[in-house]
C-alpha positions as CSV (number, residue, x, y, z in Angstrom):
1,M,177.9,-87.3,-168.4
2,R,181.6,-87.9,-167.5
3,R,181.2,-89.0,-163.9
4,I,178.4,-90.4,-161.9
5,G,178.0,-91.2,-158.2
6,V,176.4,-94.2,-156.5
7,L,175.2,-94.5,-152.9
8,T,173.2,-96.8,-150.7
9,G,170.8,-95.3,-148.2
10,G,168.5,-96.5,-145.4
11,G,168.4,-100.0,-144.1
12,D,170.7,-102.5,-145.8
13,A,169.2,-105.2,-148.1
14,P,170.7,-108.3,-149.7
15,G,171.5,-107.5,-153.3
16,M,172.7,-103.9,-152.7
17,N,176.3,-104.9,-153.7
18,A,175.1,-106.5,-156.9
19,A,173.3,-103.3,-157.8
20,I,176.5,-101.2,-157.0
21,R,178.5,-103.6,-159.2
22,A,176.1,-103.2,-162.1
23,V,176.1,-99.4,-161.8
24,V,179.9,-99.3,-161.8
25,R,180.5,-101.7,-164.6
26,S,177.7,-100.5,-166.9
27,A,179.0,-96.9,-166.6
28,I,182.6,-97.9,-167.2
29,N,181.5,-99.9,-170.3
30,R,180.2,-96.5,-171.6
31,K,183.4,-94.7,-170.7
32,V,181.9,-92.9,-167.8
33,G,183.7,-92.7,-164.4
34,V,182.1,-93.6,-161.1
35,V,182.5,-92.4,-157.6
36,G,181.2,-94.3,-154.6
37,I,179.7,-92.2,-151.8
38,M,180.2,-93.8,-148.4
39,R,177.5,-94.0,-145.7
40,G,174.6,-92.8,-147.8
41,F,173.5,-89.2,-147.6
42,A,175.8,-88.7,-144.7
43,G,178.7,-89.2,-147.0
44,L,177.4,-86.6,-149.4
45,I,177.3,-84.0,-146.6
46,E,180.8,-85.0,-145.3
47,G,182.3,-85.4,-148.7
48,E,183.3,-89.0,-148.1
49,M,183.8,-90.3,-151.6
50,R,186.2,-92.6,-153.5
51,D,186.7,-93.6,-157.1
52,L,185.4,-97.0,-158.2
53,D,186.6,-99.1,-161.1
54,S,185.7,-102.6,-162.3
55,R,188.1,-104.2,-159.8
56,S,186.6,-102.2,-156.9
57,V,183.4,-104.2,-157.3
58,G,185.0,-107.6,-158.1
59,G,183.7,-110.5,-156.0
60,I,180.9,-108.6,-154.3
61,I,177.8,-109.8,-156.2
62,H,177.0,-112.4,-153.5
63,Q,178.0,-110.4,-150.5
64,G,175.3,-109.3,-148.1
65,G,175.1,-105.7,-146.8
66,T,176.7,-102.9,-148.8
67,I,180.4,-102.1,-149.4
68,L,179.5,-98.4,-149.5
69,R,178.0,-98.7,-146.0
70,T,174.8,-97.0,-145.0
71,K,173.7,-94.6,-142.3
72,R,170.6,-92.8,-141.2
73,C,171.1,-89.0,-141.8
74,P,168.6,-86.6,-140.3
75,E,170.9,-83.7,-141.2
76,F,170.1,-84.4,-144.9
77,K,166.5,-83.5,-144.2
78,T,167.5,-79.9,-143.4
79,R,168.2,-77.1,-146.0
80,E,171.7,-76.6,-144.6
81,G,172.5,-80.3,-144.9
82,M,171.3,-80.6,-148.5
83,S,173.1,-77.5,-149.4
84,E,176.4,-78.9,-148.1
85,A,175.7,-82.2,-150.0
86,V,175.1,-80.3,-153.2
87,E,178.3,-78.4,-152.8
88,N,180.3,-81.6,-152.4
89,I,178.6,-83.1,-155.4
90,K,179.7,-80.2,-157.5
91,R,183.2,-80.0,-155.9
92,N,183.8,-83.6,-156.8
93,R,182.6,-83.1,-160.4
94,V,179.7,-85.6,-160.0
95,D,177.2,-85.1,-162.8
96,G,174.4,-87.4,-161.5
97,L,173.6,-89.9,-158.8
98,A,172.3,-93.5,-158.7
99,I,170.6,-93.8,-155.3
100,I,170.0,-97.3,-154.1
101,G,167.6,-97.6,-151.1
102,G,164.0,-97.5,-149.8
103,N,161.4,-94.8,-149.4
104,G,163.6,-92.4,-147.5
105,S,166.3,-92.6,-150.1
106,F,163.7,-92.1,-152.9
107,H,162.5,-88.9,-151.1
108,G,166.1,-87.6,-150.9
109,A,166.6,-88.5,-154.6
110,R,163.5,-86.6,-155.6
111,E,164.4,-83.5,-153.6
112,L,167.9,-83.4,-155.0
113,S,166.5,-83.6,-158.5
114,I,163.6,-81.2,-158.2
115,D,164.9,-78.6,-155.7
116,W,168.6,-78.7,-156.5
117,H,168.7,-79.8,-160.1
118,I,171.0,-82.8,-159.5
119,P,170.1,-85.6,-161.9
120,T,169.1,-88.7,-160.0
121,I,167.9,-92.2,-160.7
122,A,166.6,-94.3,-157.8
123,V,166.9,-98.0,-157.4
124,P,164.4,-99.8,-155.1
125,A,166.3,-101.8,-152.4
126,T,164.4,-102.6,-149.3
127,I,163.3,-105.9,-147.7
128,D,159.9,-104.3,-147.0
129,N,159.0,-104.3,-150.7
130,D,156.8,-101.3,-150.1
131,I,157.9,-99.0,-153.0
132,T,155.4,-98.1,-155.6
133,G,156.6,-98.6,-159.2
134,T,158.1,-102.1,-158.9
135,D,156.7,-105.5,-158.3
136,F,159.7,-106.5,-156.3
137,S,162.4,-104.5,-154.5
138,I,166.0,-105.7,-154.1
139,G,166.3,-107.8,-150.9
140,F,162.7,-108.8,-150.5
141,D,163.1,-112.3,-151.9
142,S,166.2,-112.9,-149.8
143,A,164.5,-111.8,-146.6
144,V,161.4,-113.9,-147.3
145,N,163.6,-117.0,-147.8
146,V,165.6,-116.4,-144.6
147,A,162.4,-116.1,-142.7
148,L,160.9,-119.2,-144.4
149,E,163.9,-121.3,-143.5
150,A,163.6,-120.3,-139.9
151,I,159.8,-121.0,-139.8
152,S,160.4,-124.4,-141.4
153,K,162.7,-125.3,-138.5
154,I,160.3,-123.8,-135.9
155,R,157.5,-125.9,-137.3
156,D,159.4,-129.1,-136.4
157,T,159.6,-128.0,-132.8
158,A,156.0,-126.8,-132.8
159,T,154.7,-130.2,-134.0
160,S,156.9,-132.2,-131.6
161,H,155.6,-130.3,-128.6
162,E,152.1,-129.6,-129.9
163,R,152.6,-125.9,-129.5
164,L,151.5,-122.6,-131.0
165,F,154.3,-120.4,-132.2
166,I,153.9,-116.7,-132.9
167,I,156.7,-115.6,-135.1
168,E,157.4,-111.9,-135.6
169,V,158.9,-110.8,-138.9
170,M,160.1,-107.4,-140.1
171,G,157.7,-104.9,-141.7
172,R,157.2,-101.7,-139.7
173,D,154.6,-100.2,-142.0
174,S,153.8,-103.0,-144.4
175,G,152.9,-106.7,-144.3
176,F,154.6,-107.8,-147.5
177,I,157.1,-110.1,-145.8
178,A,154.5,-111.5,-143.4
179,L,152.1,-112.2,-146.2
180,Q,154.6,-113.9,-148.5
181,V,156.2,-116.0,-145.7
182,G,152.8,-116.9,-144.2
183,L,151.6,-118.2,-147.5
184,A,154.8,-120.1,-148.4
185,G,155.2,-121.4,-144.9
186,G,151.7,-122.7,-144.5
187,A,150.9,-120.4,-141.5
188,E,147.5,-120.8,-139.9
189,S,147.1,-117.0,-139.5
190,I,148.9,-113.8,-140.4
191,I,148.7,-110.4,-138.7
192,I,149.6,-107.4,-140.8
193,P,149.3,-103.6,-140.5
194,E,147.0,-103.3,-143.5
195,V,144.2,-105.5,-142.0
196,E,142.8,-105.1,-138.5
197,Y,142.9,-108.6,-136.9
198,D,140.0,-110.3,-135.2
199,L,141.4,-111.9,-132.0
200,D,138.2,-113.8,-131.3
201,R,138.2,-115.3,-134.8
202,I,141.8,-116.3,-134.5
203,C,141.1,-118.1,-131.2
204,D,138.0,-119.8,-132.5
205,N,140.0,-121.1,-135.5
206,L,142.7,-122.4,-133.2
207,K,140.2,-124.2,-131.0
208,E,138.5,-125.7,-134.0
209,R,141.8,-127.0,-135.5
210,K,142.7,-128.5,-132.1
211,K,139.4,-130.5,-132.1
212,L,140.3,-131.8,-135.6
213,G,143.6,-133.1,-134.3
214,K,146.0,-130.4,-135.5
215,L,149.3,-130.7,-133.6
216,S,150.8,-127.4,-134.2
217,N,150.0,-123.8,-135.3
218,I,152.0,-121.0,-136.7
219,I,150.9,-117.3,-136.6
220,I,153.1,-114.8,-138.5
221,V,153.0,-111.2,-137.2
222,A,154.5,-108.2,-139.0
223,E,156.3,-106.0,-136.4
224,G,154.2,-103.0,-137.4
225,A,150.9,-104.8,-136.6
226,G,151.7,-105.5,-133.0
227,K,154.3,-107.1,-130.7
228,A,154.3,-110.9,-130.8
229,S,154.6,-111.0,-127.0
230,Q,151.5,-108.9,-126.6
231,I,149.5,-111.0,-129.0
232,R,150.6,-114.1,-127.2
233,D,149.2,-112.7,-123.9
234,Q,145.9,-111.8,-125.6
235,I,145.5,-115.3,-127.1
236,S,146.5,-117.0,-123.8
237,Q,143.6,-115.3,-122.1
238,K,141.2,-116.9,-124.5
239,C,142.8,-120.2,-125.4
240,D,144.3,-123.0,-123.3
241,M,147.4,-123.6,-125.4
242,D,151.2,-123.9,-125.0
243,I,152.4,-120.7,-126.8
244,R,155.9,-119.7,-127.7
245,V,157.2,-116.5,-129.4
246,T,160.1,-116.1,-131.8
247,V,161.3,-112.7,-133.1
248,L,163.4,-113.1,-136.2
249,G,164.6,-109.5,-136.3
250,H,167.6,-108.3,-138.3
251,I,168.6,-111.8,-139.3
252,Q,166.3,-111.2,-142.3
253,R,168.5,-108.4,-143.6
254,G,171.8,-110.3,-143.6
255,G,173.4,-112.9,-145.8
256,A,173.9,-113.4,-149.5
257,P,171.1,-112.5,-151.9
258,T,169.1,-115.1,-153.5
259,A,169.6,-115.7,-157.2
260,F,166.4,-113.7,-157.9
261,D,167.7,-110.7,-156.0
262,A,171.2,-110.9,-157.5
263,V,169.7,-110.9,-161.0
264,L,167.1,-108.2,-160.2
265,A,169.8,-106.0,-158.7
266,S,172.0,-106.4,-161.7
267,R,169.2,-105.5,-164.1
268,L,168.1,-102.5,-162.1
269,G,171.6,-101.2,-161.4
270,A,172.5,-101.4,-165.1
271,A,169.3,-99.7,-166.1
272,A,169.9,-96.9,-163.6
273,A,173.4,-96.2,-164.9
274,N,172.2,-96.1,-168.5
275,L,169.4,-93.8,-167.8
276,L,171.7,-91.3,-166.0
277,I,174.2,-91.4,-168.8
278,E,171.4,-90.8,-171.3
279,G,170.3,-87.6,-169.5
280,H,167.3,-88.8,-167.6
281,S,166.5,-87.6,-164.1
282,T,163.9,-87.9,-161.3
283,K,163.2,-91.4,-162.4
284,M,163.2,-94.8,-160.7
285,V,163.8,-98.2,-162.2
286,G,161.5,-101.1,-161.3
287,L,160.4,-104.6,-162.3
288,M,156.9,-104.7,-163.8
289,A,155.6,-107.9,-165.3
290,N,159.3,-109.1,-165.5
291,K,160.3,-106.1,-167.6
292,I,162.5,-103.3,-166.4
293,K,160.5,-100.1,-166.5
294,A,161.4,-96.5,-165.7
295,S,158.9,-94.2,-164.0
296,S,158.8,-90.9,-162.2
297,I,159.9,-90.9,-158.6
298,V,156.7,-90.2,-156.6
299,D,156.4,-88.8,-153.1
300,P,156.3,-92.0,-151.0
301,K,154.1,-90.3,-148.4
302,G,151.3,-89.9,-150.9
303,Y,151.6,-93.2,-152.8
304,A,151.7,-96.2,-150.5
305,K,152.2,-99.5,-152.3
306,R,149.1,-101.7,-152.0
307,L,149.3,-105.2,-150.6
308,D,147.4,-107.9,-152.6
309,L,144.5,-108.8,-150.2
310,D,143.6,-111.8,-152.4
311,L,146.8,-113.4,-151.1
312,Y,145.7,-112.5,-147.5
313,R,142.4,-114.2,-148.1
314,L,144.1,-117.2,-149.7
315,V,146.1,-117.8,-146.5
316,Q,142.9,-118.0,-144.5
317,V,141.3,-120.4,-147.0
318,L,144.4,-122.8,-147.1
319,A,144.7,-122.8,-143.3
320,T,141.3,-124.3,-142.7
């Protein structure tokens, strides 16, 4: 390969810039040129591309967001949109793509490779950590730590006022953030999409802890499991408690990546560039047992990543 492209798609995640940097510098180290595609798949359709060199990615490793920007692109899901994207790839002499993003980006990478014969390597970057084929995706650790810092501060207020706080974290279809934050933050309960919650049991536990003299309680809710405000209303009907709600929202996506995410992104980005240059396609790079592994990009609709329910049960045990 003489020239590869790199793009970021879907929701932004801390560490995307570190991955871009690794792709660019690893390719240049092997005498391969790199073009940056702006605004994800929309940039492919619109032909919005620019050459990148080592200096283009200098000083970005600790920046949040993505210097290439990102944008949802429903047009890319159409035959016409993909056809235009492929024409722009060929017109700009791009021999293969490193695609950094979540499940939607992986789906696009897979279709480009299988249906249009464009070599692609996918790099998992989503705070949801819901991609099969990697223990951790870029951005997950950063999002967890942002949420954990907020929860630690909320706990101080909860204890001072003897309140129950229901904290909503991101996770539309998965409870990975809620589970990790709940365990690390000492939450009394977590509510996630993967497990149907028992409101009566939650309320019974709250009442029992109150009898034992517990001054505060924290319940973590993944946004996909239900709205925190609705859960507050349900609990207030069964428990006489002072309840407050905090929705952390998009604050979890912003800011510099943690050291873990910066290192992970660097390793995955470099691996993606090397695989492309060596002629591989329809692959993803991931971290498995602390080793970088390449595997086939699977259809995300058919292979949902499983949450470790042992951790869910551990939260319940430690909260007693």
